C-alpha positions in Angstrom: -142.1 -93.6 76.9 -145.0 -94.7 79.2 -145.6 -97.8 77.1 -142.0 -98.9 77.6 -142.1 -98.2 81.3 -145.2 -100.2 81.7 -143.4 -103.3 80.5 -141.6 -103.8 83.9 -143.2 -104.2 87.3 -141.4 -101.2 88.8 -143.5 -98.9 86.7 -146.7 -100.9 85.8 -148.7 -98.9 88.4 -147.9 -95.5 87.0 -150.7 -93.6 85.3 -150.1 -91.2 82.4 -149.8 -88.1 84.6 -147.2 -89.9 86.7 -144.7 -90.0 83.9 -144.5 -86.2 83.8 -144.4 -85.9 87.6 -141.6 -88.4 87.9 -139.7 -86.9 85.0 -139.7 -83.6 86.8 -139.2 -85.1 90.3 -136.5 -87.6 89.5 -135.1 -86.3 86.3 -136.4 -89.6 85.0 -135.2 -90.3 81.4 -135.1 -93.3 79.2 -131.9 -94.1 77.2 -131.5 -96.5 74.3 -128.1 -98.3 74.2 -126.7 -100.4 71.4 -125.0 -103.7 72.1 -121.5 -103.1 73.6 -122.2 -99.5 74.7 -121.3 -98.5 78.3 -122.6 -95.9 80.7 -121.3 -94.9 84.1 -124.0 -94.6 86.7 -122.8 -91.1 87.6 -124.9 -90.6 90.7 -127.9 -92.2 89.0 -129.7 -95.5 89.5 -131.3 -97.4 86.7 -133.9 -99.9 85.8 -133.4 -102.1 82.7 -136.5 -101.8 80.7 -135.7 -104.0 77.7 -132.8 -106.2 76.5 -129.9 -107.5 78.4 -127.0 -105.8 80.2 -124.3 -106.3 82.8 -123.7 -104.0 85.7 -120.1 -104.0 86.8 -118.5 -102.8 90.0 -115.1 -103.2 91.5 -116.3 -106.2 93.5 -117.9 -108.1 90.6 -120.7 -107.9 88.1 -124.2 -109.2 87.6 -126.3 -109.8 84.5 -129.5 -107.8 84.4 -132.9 -108.8 83.0 -135.7 -106.4 82.2 -137.2 -105.0 85.4 -134.0 -105.2 87.4 -133.0 -102.1 89.4 -129.2 -101.5 89.7 -126.7 -99.1 91.3 -128.5 -99.4 94.6 -128.3 -102.0 97.4 -131.2 -103.4 99.5 -130.9 -100.5 101.9 -131.0 -98.0 99.1 -127.3 -97.1 99.4 -125.7 -96.1 96.1 -123.5 -98.7 94.4 -121.7 -96.8 91.6 -120.6 -98.8 88.6 -120.7 -99.3 84.8 -123.6 -100.6 82.7 -122.7 -102.5 79.5 -125.4 -103.4 77.0 -125.2 -107.1 76.2 -127.6 -106.4 73.4 -129.7 -103.4 72.3 -131.5 -102.3 75.4 -133.4 -99.5 77.1 -132.7 -98.1 80.5 -134.7 -95.8 82.8 -132.3 -93.5 84.7 -133.1 -91.4 87.8 -131.2 -89.4 90.3 -130.0 -91.5 93.3 -130.3 -88.6 95.8 -134.0 -88.4 95.0 -134.5 -92.1 95.6 -132.8 -91.8 99.0 -135.0 -89.0 100.2 -138.7 -88.2 99.5 -139.0 -84.9 97.7 -140.1 -81.8 99.7 -143.6 -82.2 98.1 -143.8 -85.8 99.2 -145.9 -86.6 96.2 -147.7 -89.9 96.0 -145.8 -90.8 92.8 -142.4 -90.4 94.5 -143.5 -92.4 97.6 -144.9 -95.1 95.4 -141.8 -95.4 93.2 -139.6 -95.7 96.3 -141.9 -98.4 97.6 -141.6 -100.3 94.3 -137.8 -99.9 94.3 -137.7 -101.4 97.8 -139.9 -104.3 96.7 -137.6 -104.9 93.6 -134.4 -104.8 95.7 -135.8 -107.3 98.2 -136.9 -109.9 95.6 
């Protein structure tokens, strides 16, 4: 999984031990979707790791490219919606509540991921 995560800027900084920490801290998981499959964000945010997908909300949609974070606005407010794979793709999912607030341990990995998410949302 780490090799796939390292393909996008959001996770390029993460050392091997960071994968386990973030998996435990954020319930980080990677899901493979076939073209045409859909997923509701369901209180999660995502980062497209590979392929193409569209993120649709009531107020419109946007086409995602690898590295794009979705289901979150620039102020890190949740934006629930539906992801549709335009082609086979991979998505990293993590819990939105843990992106909004640093965990009680305030680990370096958590703080760094939030910093990278903020950078991604402001590009």
